[in-house]
Steps between C-alpha positions, in 0.01 A plus 500: 500500500628846409495816708470849362633802681412855386682824594170676485643841592692500164220371285351751258200277418582461125324165478766325288524225758129454505485453123801259505361257766382183334287400800331848527561532869657849504298820513550874573378575841199732505491545871875577563722795411870479549733787614540619141126530453450198274278200533748208529479154357407207727449120481148382563583126546848417598418131500426518124835644409709262291824695533543568130648848569328662205385781732861546621629519145240752389540739798694807380571604860614160636255507790406126484704222651407135415610224726455137431 
């Protein structure tokens, strides 16, 4: 089982990771705002993550860490 970690304070909410996720388990949080004023990305179901690292590779700001 994989584990995703997000540096949410650095996320600009671009959504590239959301589009890249083959399982569709990432979303842009609508109820949270980070210190830069953006809605950060978050994982909705960590148990469904397959650890493919597509989100990691697509993130232009390197805020995602994938551990297997």
